[in-house]
C-alpha positions in Angstrom: 31.1 -54.9 30.2 32.0 -52.3 26.8 34.9 -52.4 24.8 35.3 -48.7 25.9 35.3 -50.2 30.0 37.9 -53.2 28.5 40.3 -50.7 27.0 40.3 -48.7 30.6 40.9 -51.5 32.0 43.5 -52.6 30.2 45.1 -48.9 30.2 44.5 -48.4 33.9 46.9 -51.9 33.9 49.5 -51.2 32.2 50.0 -48.3 33.6 49.8 -49.9 37.4 52.3 -52.2 36.2 54.6 -50.1 34.6 54.7 -48.2 38.3 55.2 -50.8 40.4 58.3 -52.7 37.8 60.2 -49.6 36.2 63.0 -50.8 33.2 65.8 -51.6 34.6 69.2 -48.8 34.7 71.2 -48.6 31.1 74.0 -50.8 32.9 71.7 -54.4 32.8 73.0 -57.8 31.4 73.4 -56.0 28.0 75.9 -53.7 29.0 78.6 -56.5 30.6 79.8 -57.2 27.3 81.1 -55.9 24.5 81.2 -56.7 20.8 84.5 -58.3 20.6 83.4 -61.1 23.7 80.6 -61.8 22.1 82.8 -61.8 18.7 85.1 -64.3 20.4 82.2 -67.0 21.3 81.4 -67.6 17.9 82.8 -71.0 16.8 82.6 -73.3 13.8 80.6 -75.5 16.3 77.6 -72.8 17.0 78.3 -71.0 13.7 75.3 -71.2 11.5 75.6 -71.1 7.7 72.3 -70.6 6.6 73.1 -73.1 4.3 71.6 -76.0 5.3 68.9 -74.6 6.2 67.7 -72.5 3.5 63.9 -73.0 2.7 63.4 -71.2 -0.7 64.1 -67.6 -2.7 64.0 -64.9 -0.3 61.7 -62.8 0.6 60.5 -59.3 2.2 63.4 -57.2 3.4 66.6 -60.6 2.2 64.9 -60.0 -1.3 67.2 -57.3 -3.7 
């Protein structure tokens, strides 16, 4: 099987997958929660301060 045949097969499979599995509506899971409700679930037990997990100097976008 050549590279172009494989690329065509992948494109066709992707098209079929997209037709059989349409995207969810905007009223999905994420629309059920607003920011205030999500923030209300933050407690000292599940909050991550990253002080204990700091592994060194910042890199990439964290670098200032």
